[in-house]
VOTIKOL-481452 format. One record per residue: residue number from 0; residue in one letter; x negated, y, z of N, C-alpha, C, O in turn. Coordinates in Angstrom, 2 decimals. Layout:
N
num_residu_n_x_n_y_n_z_ca_x_ca_y_ca_z_c_x_c_y_c_z_o_x_o_y_o_z
NUM_a_X_Y_Z_X_Y_Z_X_Y_Z_X_Y_Z .
...
***
This chain:
67
num_residu_n_x_n_y_n_z_ca_x_ca_y_ca_z_c_x_c_y_c_z_o_x_o_y_o_z
0_g_7.27_2.51_3.39_8.02_1.27_3.29_9.29_1.36_2.53_10.16_0.51_2.68 .
1_q_9.42_2.39_1.70_10.67_2.59_0.90_10.29_2.84_-0.57_9.18_3.26_-0.90 .
2_t_11.26_2.56_-1.43_11.06_2.98_-2.80_11.29_4.48_-2.84_11.83_5.04_-1.89 .
3_l_10.89_5.13_-3.91_11.12_6.56_-4.10_12.62_6.92_-4.10_13.06_7.93_-3.54 .
4_a_13.37_6.05_-4.74_14.88_6.22_-4.73_15.45_6.17_-3.30_16.27_7.00_-2.91 .
5_q_14.96_5.17_-2.55_15.41_5.05_-1.10_15.02_6.27_-0.35_15.82_6.79_0.41 .
6_m_13.82_6.74_-0.53_13.37_7.95_0.24_14.27_9.10_-0.17_14.76_9.82_0.70 .
7_a_14.49_9.30_-1.45_15.35_10.41_-1.85_16.76_10.36_-1.21_17.26_11.36_-0.71 .
8_l_17.36_9.18_-1.26_18.69_8.99_-0.70_18.64_9.22_0.86_19.53_9.85_1.44 .
9_a_17.61_8.70_1.48_17.49_8.85_2.95_17.31_10.33_3.30_17.85_10.79_4.31 .
10_w_16.57_11.07_2.49_16.36_12.53_2.71_17.69_13.25_2.55_17.96_14.17_3.32 .
11_v_18.54_12.89_1.60_19.72_13.59_1.38_20.77_13.26_2.48_21.45_14.17_2.94 .
12_v_20.90_12.00_2.90_21.94_11.68_3.86_21.52_12.11_5.33_22.37_12.12_6.22 .
13_k_20.27_12.45_5.56_19.89_12.89_6.86_20.35_14.30_7.16_20.42_14.70_8.33 .
14_d_20.68_15.07_6.11_21.13_16.43_6.26_22.55_16.53_6.56_23.37_16.11_5.74 .
15_v_22.95_17.07_7.75_24.32_17.13_8.13_25.14_18.07_7.25_26.37_18.01_7.28 .
16_q_24.51_18.91_6.48_25.18_19.85_5.54_25.70_19.10_4.35_26.60_19.58_3.66 .
17_v_25.17_17.96_4.09_25.63_17.13_2.92_26.78_16.22_3.31_26.65_15.38_4.21 .
18_a_27.89_16.41_2.62_29.11_15.75_2.83_29.22_14.40_2.09_29.76_13.41_2.57 .
19_t_28.64_14.46_0.86_28.78_13.32_0.03_27.49_13.13_-0.78_26.81_14.09_-1.13 .
20_t_27.16_11.87_-1.05_26.01_11.57_-1.83_26.40_10.62_-2.97_26.93_9.53_-2.71 .
21_v_26.15_11.00_-4.18_26.60_10.20_-5.30_25.32_9.46_-5.79_24.27_10.06_-6.01 .
22_v_25.49_8.11_-5.96_24.40_7.30_-6.48_24.83_6.64_-7.75_26.01_6.33_-7.92 .
23_g_23.89_6.41_-8.66_24.16_5.66_-9.84_23.56_4.30_-9.74_22.35_4.16_-9.63 .
24_a_24.40_3.27_-9.76_23.94_1.88_-9.80_24.68_1.09_-10.85_25.90_1.11_-10.92 .
25_r_23.93_0.43_-11.63_24.54_-0.40_-12.69_24.72_-1.88_-12.29_25.48_-2.63_-12.90 .
26_t_23.98_-2.24_-11.24_24.06_-3.64_-10.81_24.24_-3.73_-9.27_23.92_-2.79_-8.55 .
27_i_24.74_-4.83_-8.81_24.85_-5.06_-7.39_23.51_-4.88_-6.68_23.41_-4.31_-5.59 .
28_e_22.45_-5.42_-7.38_21.09_-5.34_-6.78_20.69_-3.87_-6.58_20.15_-3.51_-5.54 .
29_q_20.96_-3.04_-7.56_20.65_-1.60_-7.41_21.43_-0.99_-6.30_20.88_-0.21_-5.51 .
30_l_22.63_-1.28_-6.20_23.50_-0.78_-5.07_23.00_-1.20_-3.71_22.93_-0.42_-2.76 .
31_e_22.62_-2.57_-3.66_22.04_-3.03_-2.36_20.75_-2.28_-2.03_20.53_-1.94_-0.87 .
32_e_19.91_-2.02_-3.00_18.64_-1.34_-2.82_18.98_0.07_-2.30_18.34_0.53_-1.35 .
33_n_19.90_0.72_-2.86_20.30_2.10_-2.45_20.79_2.08_-1.00_20.40_2.94_-0.21 .
34_v_21.60_1.13_-0.67_22.16_1.04_0.68_21.01_0.78_1.71_21.11_1.22_2.85 .
35_r_19.94_0.08_1.30_18.84_-0.13_2.24_18.15_1.17_2.62_17.37_1.21_3.58 .
36_a_18.42_2.21_1.88_17.88_3.53_2.23_18.31_3.90_3.67_17.59_4.57_4.40 .
37_l_19.49_3.44_4.03_20.00_3.81_5.38_19.28_3.13_6.52_19.50_3.46_7.68 .
38_e_18.40_2.15_6.18_17.60_1.50_7.27_16.48_2.44_7.79_15.96_2.22_8.88 .
39_n_16.12_3.50_7.00_15.12_4.34_7.51_15.38_5.79_7.01_14.97_6.18_5.91 .
40_t_16.08_6.55_7.86_16.43_7.91_7.57_15.68_8.96_8.40_16.00_10.15_8.39 .
41_l_14.69_8.48_9.12_13.89_9.38_10.01_12.61_9.72_9.21_11.94_8.87_8.62 .
42_f_12.35_11.01_9.25_11.14_11.56_8.64_10.33_12.35_9.68_10.88_13.10_10.48 .
43_s_8.99_12.15_9.63_8.17_12.98_10.50_8.09_14.43_9.97_8.42_14.71_8.81 .
44_a_7.66_15.32_10.84_7.51_16.74_10.38_6.51_16.76_9.18_6.72_17.51_8.24 .
45_d_5.44_15.96_9.22_4.50_15.96_8.12_5.19_15.51_6.82_4.98_16.11_5.77 .
46_e_6.00_14.45_6.89_6.62_13.95_5.68_7.59_15.02_5.16_7.60_15.26_3.96 .
47_l_8.38_15.66_6.00_9.31_16.71_5.56_8.52_17.90_4.97_8.98_18.49_3.99 .
48_g_7.40_18.23_5.51_6.57_19.30_4.99_6.05_18.98_3.57_6.00_19.83_2.68 .
49_e_5.66_17.69_3.41_5.15_17.28_2.15_6.26_17.33_1.04_6.05_17.79_-0.08 .
50_i_7.43_16.84_1.46_8.55_16.85_0.51_8.90_18.33_0.16_9.15_18.63_-1.00 .
51_d_8.92_19.21_1.12_9.18_20.65_0.89_8.08_21.24_-0.04_8.38_22.05_-0.91 .
52_e_6.81_20.81_0.16_5.67_21.29_-0.61_5.89_20.98_-2.11_5.73_21.86_-2.96 .
53_y_6.29_19.69_-2.43_6.53_19.35_-3.79_7.67_20.04_-4.42_7.63_20.42_-5.58 .
54_a_8.73_20.21_-3.59_9.87_20.95_-4.11_9.49_22.44_-4.41_9.92_23.00_-5.42 .
55_d_8.70_23.05_-3.53_8.29_24.38_-3.72_7.40_24.45_-5.02_7.55_25.38_-5.81 .
56_d_6.54_23.53_-5.22_5.66_23.51_-6.40_6.51_23.48_-7.67_6.10_24.05_-8.68 .
57_l_7.64_22.87_-7.66_8.47_22.71_-8.77_9.51_23.83_-8.90_10.28_23.86_-9.86 .
58_g_9.52_24.74_-7.94_10.44_25.90_-8.02_11.88_25.53_-7.59_12.84_26.19_-7.98 .
59_i_12.00_24.46_-6.80_13.30_24.03_-6.36_13.68_24.73_-5.08_12.88_24.74_-4.14 .
60_t_14.87_25.33_-5.01_15.28_26.01_-3.76_16.03_24.99_-2.96_17.17_24.66_-3.28 .
61_l_15.39_24.46_-1.86_15.98_23.42_-1.08_17.12_23.95_-0.22_18.09_23.22_-0.01 .
62_w_17.06_25.16_0.28_18.03_25.68_1.15_18.46_27.05_0.65_18.06_28.06_1.23 .
63_p_19.29_27.12_-0.44_19.78_28.36_-0.94_20.69_29.09_0.10_21.33_28.43_0.92 .
64_p_20.75_30.38_0.05_21.65_31.12_0.99_23.08_30.83_0.61_23.39_30.58_-0.56 .
65_n_23.98_30.86_1.60_25.36_30.69_1.36_25.89_31.96_0.65_25.45_33.07_0.93 .
66_p_26.84_31.76_-0.29_27.40_32.90_-0.92_28.26_33.81_-0.08_28.77_34.82_-0.59 .
***
């Protein structure tokens, strides 16, 4: 029930390690759509697993070790 952009924003803001999320919006409508991501920030274990799977396929390190 979300756009891909909304899902991405919801995924980022659900992480307590993330202090700030920067979004790019050129119009009020885009900003309003981005804010609607906050309506659904809950992900099932299956959904998180699928997100991680795609990130792994692309070689993205989701949780890099702290320096």
